Backbone as a printed PyTorch tensor [residue, N CA C, xyz], in Angstrom:
tensor([[[ 87.1230, 108.9620,  56.1980],
         [ 86.3070, 110.0290,  55.6950],
         [ 85.0790, 110.2230,  56.5710]],

        [[ 84.5790, 109.1290,  57.1610],
         [ 83.4190, 109.2530,  58.0380],
         [ 83.7400, 110.1520,  59.2150]],

        [[ 84.9930, 110.0750,  59.7130],
         [ 85.3880, 110.9040,  60.8380],
         [ 85.3270, 112.3830,  60.4550]],

        [[ 85.7280, 112.7220,  59.2640],
         [ 85.6780, 114.1030,  58.8100],
         [ 84.2460, 114.5820,  58.7490]],

        [[ 83.3570, 113.7410,  58.2120],
         [ 81.9560, 114.1190,  58.1390],
         [ 81.3970, 114.3440,  59.5330]],

        [[ 81.7130, 113.4590,  60.4730],
         [ 81.2140, 113.6050,  61.8350],
         [ 81.7550, 114.8780,  62.4660]],

        [[ 83.0430, 115.1660,  62.2220],
         [ 83.6210, 116.3910,  62.7710],
         [ 82.9420, 117.6070,  62.1740]],

        [[ 82.6370, 117.5570,  60.8560],
         [ 81.9580, 118.6700,  60.2040],
         [ 80.6000, 118.9100,  60.8230]],

        [[ 79.8490, 117.8520,  61.0810],
         [ 78.5410, 117.9780,  61.7170],
         [ 78.7130, 118.5260,  63.1290]],

        [[ 79.7200, 118.0340,  63.8620],
         [ 79.9660, 118.5240,  65.2090],
         [ 80.2780, 120.0200,  65.1900]],

        [[ 81.1570, 120.4350,  64.2700],
         [ 81.5060, 121.8560,  64.1750],
         [ 80.2800, 122.6660,  63.8150]],

        [[ 79.4660, 122.2020,  62.8370],
         [ 78.2640, 122.9010,  62.4380],
         [ 77.3000, 123.0250,  63.6110]],

        [[ 77.0920, 121.9030,  64.3160],
         [ 76.1820, 121.9390,  65.4580],
         [ 76.7280, 122.8160,  66.5710]],

        [[ 78.0510, 122.8010,  66.7700],
         [ 78.6500, 123.6540,  67.7930],
         [ 78.4530, 125.1150,  67.4560]],

        [[ 78.6600, 125.4940,  66.2020],
         [ 78.4530, 126.8790,  65.7840],
         [ 76.9970, 127.2500,  65.9280]],

        [[ 76.1020, 126.3300,  65.5450],
         [ 74.6760, 126.5670,  65.6800],
         [ 74.3160, 126.7820,  67.1470]],

        [[ 74.8590, 125.9470,  68.0390],
         [ 74.5710, 126.0690,  69.4660],
         [ 75.1390, 127.3660,  70.0170]],

        [[ 76.3810, 127.6960,  69.6720],
         [ 77.0020, 128.9350,  70.1480],
         [ 76.2110, 130.1300,  69.6470]],

        [[ 75.8380, 130.0930,  68.3520],
         [ 75.0670, 131.1900,  67.7780],
         [ 73.7290, 131.3590,  68.4610]],

        [[ 73.0460, 130.2620,  68.7440],
         [ 71.7230, 130.3750,  69.3480],
         [ 71.8100, 130.7980,  70.8060]],

        [[ 72.8760, 130.3860,  71.5300],
         [ 72.9940, 130.8270,  72.9150],
         [ 73.4550, 132.2690,  72.9810]],

        [[ 74.2980, 132.6950,  72.0390],
         [ 74.7870, 134.0760,  72.0520],
         [ 73.6850, 135.0460,  71.6540]],

        [[ 72.7890, 134.6210,  70.7780],
         [ 71.7440, 135.5120,  70.3030],
         [ 70.4500, 135.3830,  71.0980]],

        [[ 70.3650, 134.4150,  71.9520],
         [ 69.1870, 134.2620,  72.7880],
         [ 68.1150, 133.4050,  72.1480]],

        [[ 66.9220, 133.3770,  72.7420],
         [ 65.8510, 132.5020,  72.2770],
         [ 65.3760, 132.8050,  70.8630]],

        [[ 65.5340, 134.0220,  70.3900],
         [ 65.0770, 134.3770,  69.0420],
         [ 65.8810, 133.6340,  67.9760]],

        [[ 67.1680, 133.4020,  68.2370],
         [ 68.0170, 132.7290,  67.2410],
         [ 67.5420, 131.3010,  67.0010]],

        [[ 67.1110, 130.6230,  68.0540],
         [ 66.6620, 129.2410,  67.9080],
         [ 65.4160, 129.1650,  67.0280]],

        [[ 64.5770, 130.1780,  67.0690],
         [ 63.3700, 130.1820,  66.2630],
         [ 63.6550, 130.4410,  64.7880]],

        [[ 64.7940, 131.0870,  64.4640],
         [ 65.0790, 131.4260,  63.0800],
         [ 65.9190, 130.3720,  62.3610]],

        [[ 66.2500, 129.2960,  63.0340],
         [ 67.0500, 128.2430,  62.4110],
         [ 66.1930, 127.4950,  61.3980]],

        [[ 66.7120, 127.3550,  60.1930],
         [ 65.9990, 126.6620,  59.1370],
         [ 66.4590, 125.2140,  59.0760]],

        [[ 65.6060, 124.3530,  58.6290],
         [ 65.9840, 122.9500,  58.4760],
         [ 66.5160, 122.7380,  57.0540]],

        [[ 67.3330, 121.7240,  56.9220],
         [ 67.8680, 121.3680,  55.6170],
         [ 67.4900, 119.9280,  55.3170]],

        [[ 67.2790, 119.6680,  54.0590],
         [ 67.0830, 118.2940,  53.6350],
         [ 67.8980, 118.0670,  52.3730]],

        [[ 68.3440, 116.8580,  52.1860],
         [ 69.1660, 116.5060,  51.0430],
         [ 68.4630, 115.4310,  50.2430]],

        [[ 68.6880, 115.4470,  48.9450],
         [ 68.1660, 114.3820,  48.1040],
         [ 69.3170, 113.8220,  47.2870]],

        [[ 69.2410, 112.5740,  46.9990],
         [ 70.2850, 111.9110,  46.2370],
         [ 70.0370, 112.1190,  44.7550]],

        [[ 71.0190, 112.7000,  44.0610],
         [ 70.9240, 112.8810,  42.6160],
         [ 71.5400, 111.7020,  41.8700]],

        [[ 72.5920, 111.1340,  42.4330],
         [ 73.3250, 110.0750,  41.7500],
         [ 74.0360, 109.2230,  42.7880]],

        [[ 74.0700, 107.9380,  42.5360],
         [ 74.7970, 107.0180,  43.4000],
         [ 75.6370, 106.1150,  42.5180]],

        [[ 76.9300, 106.0260,  42.8350],
         [ 77.8280, 105.1360,  42.0970],
         [ 78.4470, 104.1960,  43.1150]],

        [[ 78.4170, 102.9290,  42.8450],
         [ 79.0480, 101.9570,  43.7290],
         [ 78.1100, 100.8490,  44.1430]],

        [[ 78.6860,  99.6520,  44.2350],
         [ 77.9420,  98.4780,  44.6700],
         [ 78.8340,  97.6510,  45.5880]],

        [[ 78.2330,  96.7990,  46.3880],
         [ 79.0010,  95.9200,  47.2810],
         [ 79.5480,  94.6990,  46.5500]],

        [[ 78.7630,  94.1570,  45.6410],
         [ 79.1700,  92.9590,  44.8910],
         [ 78.7500,  93.1270,  43.4450]],

        [[ 79.5330,  92.4830,  42.5550],
         [ 79.1710,  92.5190,  41.1480],
         [ 80.2920,  93.0590,  40.2810]],

        [[ 79.9490,  93.9830,  39.4100],
         [ 80.8820,  94.5600,  38.4530],
         [ 82.0100,  95.3050,  39.1800]],

        [[ 83.2470,  94.8480,  38.9870],
         [ 84.4290,  95.4390,  39.6360],
         [ 84.5600,  96.9340,  39.3510]],

        [[ 84.0780,  97.3950,  38.2180],
         [ 84.2000,  98.8080,  37.8610],
         [ 83.3750,  99.7190,  38.7680]],

        [[ 82.4410,  99.1360,  39.5060],
         [ 81.5810,  99.9080,  40.3990],
         [ 81.8380,  99.5880,  41.8690]],

        [[ 82.8960,  98.8260,  42.1550],
         [ 83.2500,  98.4890,  43.5370],
         [ 84.4640,  99.3260,  43.9350]],

        [[ 84.4420,  99.8510,  45.1590],
         [ 85.5050, 100.7350,  45.6240],
         [ 86.1270, 100.2130,  46.9110]],

        [[ 87.3720, 100.6410,  47.1590],
         [ 88.0470, 100.3380,  48.4110],
         [ 87.4830, 101.2020,  49.5290]],

        [[ 88.1210, 101.1640,  50.6850],
         [ 87.6380, 101.9200,  51.8500],
         [ 87.9200, 103.4090,  51.7640]],

        [[ 88.9910, 103.8020,  51.0590],
         [ 89.3630, 105.2120,  50.9930],
         [ 89.3100, 105.6730,  49.5420]],

        [[ 88.3780, 106.5690,  49.2580],
         [ 88.2510, 107.1090,  47.9080],
         [ 88.1950, 108.6330,  47.9730]],

        [[ 88.5710, 109.2490,  46.8590],
         [ 88.4600, 110.6960,  46.6810],
         [ 87.6590, 110.9190,  45.4140]],

        [[ 86.8050, 111.9180,  45.4130],
         [ 85.9360, 112.1610,  44.2670],
         [ 86.1250, 113.5930,  43.7880]],

        [[ 86.1850, 113.7620,  42.4670],
         [ 86.2600, 115.0880,  41.8630],
         [ 85.5110, 115.0250,  40.5380]],

        [[ 85.1420, 116.1770,  40.0000],
         [ 84.4330, 116.2280,  38.7180],
         [ 85.0710, 117.2940,  37.8390]],

        [[ 85.0870, 117.0330,  36.5260],
         [ 85.6430, 118.0110,  35.5890],
         [ 84.5460, 118.9680,  35.1360]],

        [[ 84.8870, 119.8800,  34.2470],
         [ 83.9350, 120.8980,  33.7970],
         [ 82.7760, 120.3190,  32.9940]],

        [[ 82.9610, 119.1300,  32.4140],
         [ 81.8830, 118.4930,  31.6490],
         [ 80.9700, 117.6580,  32.5350]],

        [[ 81.2720, 117.5690,  33.8210],
         [ 80.4470, 116.7890,  34.7340],
         [ 80.8780, 115.3410,  34.8820]],

        [[ 81.9780, 114.9450,  34.2200],
         [ 82.5100, 113.6000,  34.4060],
         [ 83.0160, 113.4620,  35.8340]],

        [[ 82.8730, 112.2880,  36.3940],
         [ 83.2190, 112.0440,  37.7950],
         [ 84.4490, 111.1500,  37.8410]],

        [[ 85.4300, 111.5490,  38.6460],
         [ 86.6740, 110.8000,  38.8010],
         [ 86.7470, 110.2900,  40.2300]],

        [[ 86.8460, 108.9790,  40.3810],
         [ 86.9440, 108.3720,  41.7030],
         [ 88.3560, 107.8150,  41.8430]],

        [[ 89.1160, 108.4140,  42.7380],
         [ 90.4590, 107.9370,  43.0420],
         [ 90.3290, 106.9250,  44.1600]],

        [[ 90.7580, 105.7080,  43.8960],
         [ 90.6630, 104.6180,  44.8710],
         [ 92.0400, 104.4140,  45.4850]],

        [[ 92.2170, 104.8990,  46.7050],
         [ 93.5110, 104.8230,  47.3770],
         [ 93.9140, 103.3660,  47.6260]],

        [[ 92.9660, 102.5370,  47.9680],
         [ 93.2650, 101.1280,  48.2530],
         [ 93.6960, 100.3710,  47.0030]],

        [[ 93.0520, 100.6280,  45.8970],
         [ 93.3460,  99.9020,  44.6560],
         [ 94.3490, 100.6300,  43.7650]],

        [[ 94.7170, 101.8410,  44.1320],
         [ 95.7620, 102.6290,  43.4460],
         [ 95.4400, 102.9170,  41.9920]],

        [[ 94.1940, 103.3340,  41.7160],
         [ 93.8490, 103.7590,  40.3710],
         [ 92.7160, 104.7850,  40.4160]],

        [[ 92.4480, 105.3520,  39.2440],
         [ 91.4020, 106.3610,  39.1030],
         [ 90.3980, 105.8240,  38.0890]],

        [[ 89.1160, 105.8920,  38.4250],
         [ 88.0860, 105.4970,  37.4760],
         [ 87.3030, 106.7290,  37.0460]],

        [[ 87.0120, 106.7900,  35.7680],
         [ 86.2340, 107.9000,  35.2150],
         [ 84.8330, 107.4030,  34.8910]],

        [[ 83.8490, 108.1870,  35.3250],
         [ 82.4350, 107.9170,  35.0600],
         [ 81.8520, 109.1360,  34.3580]],

        [[ 80.8530, 108.9220,  33.5150],
         [ 80.2060, 110.0790,  32.9020],
         [ 79.2780, 110.7350,  33.9330]],

        [[ 78.6210, 111.7970,  33.5370],
         [ 77.7850, 112.5570,  34.4770],
         [ 76.5670, 111.7850,  34.9680]],

        [[ 76.2360, 110.6780,  34.2930],
         [ 75.1170, 109.8370,  34.7110],
         [ 75.5760, 108.6550,  35.5580]],

        [[ 76.9060, 108.5400,  35.7840],
         [ 77.4390, 107.4650,  36.6130],
         [ 77.8550, 106.2250,  35.8410]],

        [[ 77.8850, 106.2910,  34.5130],
         [ 78.2940, 105.1390,  33.7070],
         [ 79.8240, 105.0730,  33.6710]],

        [[ 80.3660, 103.8780,  33.9800],
         [ 81.8110, 103.6650,  33.9730],
         [ 82.3570, 103.8700,  32.5650]],

        [[ 83.4760, 104.6280,  32.4590],
         [ 84.1130, 104.8600,  31.1730],
         [ 85.4430, 104.1200,  31.0530]],

        [[ 86.3720, 104.3560,  32.0010],
         [ 87.6570, 103.6690,  31.9590],
         [ 88.4220, 103.8890,  33.2680]],

        [[ 89.5340, 103.1470,  33.4020],
         [ 90.4040, 103.2130,  34.5740],
         [ 91.7800, 103.7020,  34.1530]],

        [[ 92.3730, 104.5550,  34.9810],
         [ 93.7270, 105.0650,  34.7450],
         [ 94.6280, 104.6260,  35.8810]],

        [[ 95.8620, 104.2170,  35.5390],
         [ 96.8690, 103.8860,  36.5310],
         [ 96.6520, 102.5390,  37.1770]],

        [[ 97.6670, 102.1520,  37.9560],
         [ 97.5980, 100.9210,  38.7260],
         [ 98.6930, 100.9550,  39.7880]],

        [[ 98.6770,  99.9730,  40.6770],
         [ 99.6760,  99.8860,  41.7270],
         [101.0330,  99.5330,  41.1130]],

        [[102.0790, 100.2070,  41.5570],
         [103.4220,  99.9160,  41.0720],
         [104.3330, 101.1220,  41.1950]],

        [[105.5180, 101.0100,  40.6290],
         [106.5240, 102.0780,  40.6980],
         [106.8130, 102.7210,  39.3470]],

        [[106.3340, 102.1410,  38.2630],
         [106.6610, 102.6230,  36.9280],
         [105.8090, 103.7990,  36.4920]],

        [[105.9880, 104.2120,  35.2320],
         [105.1870, 105.3130,  34.6850],
         [103.6980, 104.9960,  34.7370]],

        [[102.9140, 105.9200,  35.2640],
         [101.4740, 105.7280,  35.3760],
         [101.0540, 104.7900,  36.4860]],

        [[102.0030, 104.4560,  37.3730],
         [101.7190, 103.5570,  38.4970],
         [101.9090, 104.3060,  39.8120]],

        [[101.2430, 103.7910,  40.8640],
         [101.2100, 104.5110,  42.1340],
         [101.5340, 103.6240,  43.3320]],

        [[102.1690, 104.2340,  44.3300],
         [102.3270, 103.6090,  45.6410],
         [101.2520, 104.1700,  46.5740]],

        [[101.0940, 105.4710,  46.5560],
         [100.0290, 106.1790,  47.2720],
         [ 99.4630, 107.1900,  46.2960]],

        [[ 98.1880, 107.3940,  46.3550],
         [ 97.5350, 108.2050,  45.3310],
         [ 96.6280, 109.2350,  45.9900]],

        [[ 96.5980, 110.4330,  45.4090],
         [ 95.7620, 111.5060,  45.9510],
         [ 94.5700, 111.7450,  45.0330]],

        [[ 93.8240, 112.7750,  45.3300],
         [ 92.6400, 113.1240,  44.5390],
         [ 93.0530, 113.5210,  43.1180]],

        [[ 92.2450, 113.1360,  42.1390],
         [ 92.4750, 113.5450,  40.7540],
         [ 92.1080, 115.0210,  40.6210]],

        [[ 93.0010, 115.7640,  39.9890],
         [ 92.7700, 117.1940,  39.7410],
         [ 92.9930, 117.4640,  38.2640]],

        [[ 92.6970, 118.6880,  37.8350],
         [ 92.7330, 119.0130,  36.4200],
         [ 93.5700, 120.2610,  36.1810]],

        [[ 94.3570, 120.2400,  35.0950],
         [ 95.1090, 121.4370,  34.7370],
         [ 94.2880, 122.2550,  33.7320]],

        [[ 94.8280, 123.3780,  33.2940],
         [ 94.0580, 124.2710,  32.4170],
         [ 93.7820, 123.6580,  31.0510]],

        [[ 94.5130, 122.6080,  30.6580],
         [ 94.2790, 121.9210,  29.3770],
         [ 93.2770, 120.7830,  29.5070]],

        [[ 92.7840, 120.5230,  30.7110],
         [ 91.8310, 119.4340,  30.9280],
         [ 92.4890, 118.0980,  31.2000]],

        [[ 93.8140, 118.0880,  31.3510],
         [ 94.5150, 116.8540,  31.7060],
         [ 94.2790, 116.5400,  33.1740]],

        [[ 94.3830, 115.2750,  33.5180],
         [ 94.1860, 114.8070,  34.8910],
         [ 95.5500, 114.5780,  35.5040]],

        [[ 95.7800, 115.1220,  36.6880],
         [ 97.0380, 114.8540,  37.3730],
         [ 96.7670, 114.3860,  38.7920]],

        [[ 97.6510, 113.5100,  39.2630],
         [ 97.5180, 112.8970,  40.5740],
         [ 98.8870, 112.8950,  41.2290]],

        [[ 98.9360, 113.2120,  42.5160],
         [100.1860, 113.1370,  43.2630],
         [100.3380, 111.7540,  43.8780]],

        [[101.5610, 111.2730,  43.8590],
         [101.9440, 110.0520,  44.5660],
         [102.9550, 110.5010,  45.6100]],

        [[102.4860, 110.7080,  46.8260],
         [103.3180, 111.2780,  47.8790],
         [104.4920, 110.3740,  48.2110]],

        [[104.2790, 109.0700,  48.3060],
         [105.3530, 108.1370,  48.6600],
         [106.4670, 108.1250,  47.6240]],

        [[106.0980, 108.1460,  46.3630],
         [107.0880, 108.0910,  45.2900],
         [107.5760, 109.4770,  44.8800]],

        [[107.0230, 110.5140,  45.5080],
         [107.4000, 111.9080,  45.2130],
         [107.2880, 112.2140,  43.7290]],

        [[106.1030, 111.9430,  43.1880],
         [105.9060, 112.2250,  41.7730],
         [104.4850, 112.6900,  41.5110]],

        [[104.3350, 113.3560,  40.3670],
         [103.0280, 113.7430,  39.8740],
         [102.8510, 113.0510,  38.5250]],

        [[101.7440, 112.3550,  38.3540],
         [101.4610, 111.6040,  37.1360],
         [100.3240, 112.3140,  36.4090]],

        [[100.4880, 112.4690,  35.0870],
         [ 99.4950, 113.1730,  34.2790],
         [ 98.9480, 112.2540,  33.1900]],

        [[ 97.6100, 112.2780,  33.0320],
         [ 96.9000, 111.5490,  31.9900],
         [ 96.1000, 112.5670,  31.1790]],

        [[ 95.8020, 112.2580,  29.9260],
         [ 94.9080, 113.1320,  29.1790],
         [ 93.4630, 112.7540,  29.5030]],

        [[ 92.5150, 113.4680,  28.9090],
         [ 91.1020, 113.2770,  29.2620],
         [ 90.5310, 111.9300,  28.8270]],

        [[ 91.2540, 111.1930,  27.9730],
         [ 90.7860, 109.8580,  27.5820],
         [ 91.5790, 108.7600,  28.2880]],

        [[ 92.3800, 109.1520,  29.2950],
         [ 93.0650, 108.1860,  30.1440],
         [ 94.4380, 107.7460,  29.6890]],

        [[ 94.9760, 108.3590,  28.6440],
         [ 96.3060, 108.0020,  28.1570],
         [ 97.3690, 108.6350,  29.0470]],

        [[ 98.3330, 107.8270,  29.5050],
         [ 99.4390, 108.3300,  30.3100],
         [100.2280, 109.3310,  29.4800]],

        [[100.4700, 110.5250,  30.0360],
         [101.2450, 111.5500,  29.3350],
         [102.6720, 111.6490,  29.8630]],

        [[102.7920, 111.8190,  31.1810],
         [104.1250, 111.9630,  31.7630],
         [104.0610, 111.8660,  33.2770]],

        [[105.2300, 111.8630,  33.8640],
         [105.3190, 111.9670,  35.3190],
         [106.4980, 112.8580,  35.6490]],

        [[106.3460, 113.6060,  36.7300],
         [107.4140, 114.4780,  37.2160],
         [107.8390, 113.9850,  38.5810]],

        [[109.1300, 113.8180,  38.7570],
         [109.6760, 113.4090,  40.0450],
         [110.1240, 114.6430,  40.8090]],

        [[109.9760, 114.6080,  42.1300],
         [110.3400, 115.7390,  42.9830],
         [111.3370, 115.3020,  44.0410]],

        [[112.2300, 116.2130,  44.4080],
         [113.1670, 115.9370,  45.4970],
         [112.4350, 115.9660,  46.8370]],

        [[111.4570, 116.8450,  46.9560],
         [110.6870, 116.9870,  48.1900],
         [109.2840, 116.4170,  48.0010]],

        [[108.5930, 116.2220,  49.1110],
         [107.2100, 115.7550,  49.0560],
         [106.2880, 116.9620,  48.9030]],

        [[105.2290, 116.7710,  48.1130],
         [104.2110, 117.7980,  47.9440],
         [102.8600, 117.1880,  48.2630]],

        [[101.9570, 118.0200,  48.7550],
         [100.5930, 117.5820,  49.0420],
         [ 99.6230, 118.6580,  48.5810]],

        [[ 98.4710, 118.2410,  48.1300],
         [ 97.3890, 119.1600,  47.7960],
         [ 97.6770, 120.1250,  46.6650]],

        [[ 98.5550, 119.7780,  45.7370],
         [ 98.8650, 120.7090,  44.6430],
         [ 97.6380, 120.9460,  43.7750]],

        [[ 97.3740, 122.2300,  43.5320],
         [ 96.2940, 122.6110,  42.6330],
         [ 96.8290, 123.6670,  41.6880]],

        [[ 96.7240, 123.3840,  40.3840],
         [ 97.1820, 124.3420,  39.3910],
         [ 96.2050, 125.5020,  39.2920]],

        [[ 96.7430, 126.6970,  39.0800],
         [ 95.9200, 127.8770,  38.8580],
         [ 95.8790, 128.1400,  37.3540]],

        [[ 94.9420, 128.9640,  36.8720],
         [ 94.9190, 129.2920,  35.4440],
         [ 96.2230, 129.9550,  34.9710]],

        [[ 96.9610, 130.5930,  35.8620],
         [ 98.2210, 131.2490,  35.5020],
         [ 99.3750, 130.2520,  35.3660]],

        [[ 99.1290, 128.9790,  35.7100],
         [100.1810, 127.9720,  35.5980],
         [100.9770, 127.7740,  36.8760]],

        [[100.6580, 128.5250,  37.9170],
         [101.3020, 128.3180,  39.2100],
         [100.5320, 127.2540,  39.9760]],

        [[101.0610, 126.8530,  41.1260],
         [100.4120, 125.8300,  41.9450],
         [100.2370, 126.3290,  43.3660]],

        [[ 99.1420, 125.9610,  43.9760],
         [ 98.9400, 126.1270,  45.4050],
         [ 99.1950, 124.7730,  46.0300]],

        [[ 99.8500, 124.7490,  47.1880],
         [100.0730, 123.4520,  47.8140],
         [100.9700, 123.5240,  49.0220]],

        [[101.3960, 122.3440,  49.4570],
         [102.2350, 122.1930,  50.6430],
         [103.4700, 121.3960,  50.2430]],

        [[104.6370, 121.9540,  50.5370],
         [105.9030, 121.2770,  50.2660],
         [106.5160, 120.8720,  51.6000]],

        [[106.9350, 119.6220,  51.7110],
         [107.6220, 119.1390,  52.9060],
         [109.1060, 119.0310,  52.5950]],

        [[109.9060, 119.8510,  53.2470],
         [111.3570, 119.8630,  53.0190],
         [112.0620, 119.1970,  54.1880]],

        [[113.0430, 118.3770,  53.8610],
         [113.8700, 117.7260,  54.8820],
         [115.1130, 118.5650,  55.1280]],

        [[115.5360, 118.6200,  56.3880],
         [116.7900, 119.2610,  56.7460],
         [117.2570, 118.6570,  58.0590]],

        [[118.4500, 118.9920,  58.4700],
         [118.9990, 118.4460,  59.7170],
         [119.4350, 119.5660,  60.6450]],

        [[119.2530, 119.3210,  61.9180],
         [119.7790, 120.1970,  62.9660],
         [120.5780, 119.3030,  63.8870]],

        [[121.8620, 119.5780,  63.9680],
         [122.7870, 118.7800,  64.7750],
         [122.6920, 117.2890,  64.4340]],

        [[122.5560, 116.9900,  63.1520],
         [122.5070, 115.6000,  62.7010],
         [121.1690, 114.9140,  62.8830]],

        [[120.1650, 115.6410,  63.3890],
         [118.8360, 115.0670,  63.6090],
         [117.9230, 115.4980,  62.4630]],

        [[117.3560, 114.5250,  61.7230],
         [116.4700, 114.8680,  60.5950],
         [115.2320, 115.6370,  61.0700]],

        [[114.8870, 116.6580,  60.3230],
         [113.7190, 117.4970,  60.6110],
         [112.9000, 117.6590,  59.3380]],

        [[111.6530, 118.0620,  59.4900],
         [110.7800, 118.3630,  58.3440],
         [110.1930, 119.7540,  58.5380]],

        [[110.1260, 120.4870,  57.4480],
         [109.4830, 121.8020,  57.4540],
         [108.4310, 121.7950,  56.3630]],

        [[107.2250, 122.1980,  56.6930],
         [106.1670, 122.2890,  55.6910],
         [106.0310, 123.7290,  55.2330]],

        [[106.0360, 123.9090,  53.9300],
         [105.8900, 125.2340,  53.3330],
         [104.5420, 125.2700,  52.6280]],

        [[103.6510, 126.1030,  53.1330],
         [102.3620, 126.3250,  52.4960],
         [102.5540, 127.5220,  51.5800]],

        [[102.2060, 127.3910,  50.3100],
         [102.4370, 128.5270,  49.4480],
         [102.0020, 128.3620,  48.0160]],

        [[102.5040, 129.2960,  47.2230],
         [102.3100, 129.2940,  45.7840],
         [103.6500, 128.9500,  45.1690]],

        [[103.6340, 128.0370,  44.1950],
         [104.8500, 127.5400,  43.5670],
         [104.7820, 127.7930,  42.0660]],

        [[105.9520, 127.9850,  41.4320],
         [105.9760, 128.1760,  39.9820],
         [105.8160, 126.8300,  39.2710]],

        [[105.9120, 126.8340,  37.9350],
         [105.6990, 125.5970,  37.1830],
         [106.8140, 124.5780,  37.3860]],

        [[107.9270, 124.9820,  37.9890],
         [109.0000, 124.0520,  38.3560],
         [108.9200, 123.6660,  39.8450]],

        [[107.8360, 124.0960,  40.4860],
         [107.5330, 123.8500,  41.9010],
         [108.5750, 124.4590,  42.8390]],

        [[109.0360, 125.6200,  42.4740],
         [109.8800, 126.4230,  43.3570],
         [108.9710, 127.4510,  44.0360]],

        [[109.1650, 127.6840,  45.3540],
         [108.2640, 128.5970,  46.0560],
         [108.3280, 130.0250,  45.5060]],

        [[107.1520, 130.6180,  45.3000],
         [107.0400, 132.0220,  44.9250],
         [106.6470, 132.8250,  46.1490]],

        [[105.6160, 132.3270,  46.8460],
         [105.0860, 132.9920,  48.0370],
         [104.8660, 131.9180,  49.0990]],

        [[105.3330, 132.1870,  50.3200],
         [105.0650, 131.2880,  51.4420],
         [104.0400, 131.9360,  52.3580]],

        [[103.1210, 131.0890,  52.8850],
         [102.0880, 131.5910,  53.7960],
         [102.4940, 131.3070,  55.2310]]])
């Protein structure tokens, strides 16, 4: 994730530099400075396991301001309230219902349920807002970045396997999918 942040800063600085050179000396004078302040910090190096994270985490928040930290290394999702207080953990490493081999960012459907993709196991696991396992859906193909829309469709990427002259190939379909994850529109 640090690499992404560095690339973002590089891209921002590159655009800033290109903009200031293209617009001349006046552009450099109109650049405003930014400062950031920390509103909340969750996580510690040692101590309470509920506040310790692996190296790769994903963070998302629901409409009530609850914070969901998906820990890729530990294969679970922790829910914190809007003040950073630990509430509970969902899922664990494994192959069974509510278990993960690889885990993506926690997302929310229109009912407020939490769903997570497990790319390796080709499944989507759903929990309710209090962390109870609801169900899992298995897929023939791999999906990444699925996001439900209010209409019940999904935006995402489907990886389909096929062969050409006996050689396995992969095709990625970026698009909108129906509730059975069949493509409606390809981009």
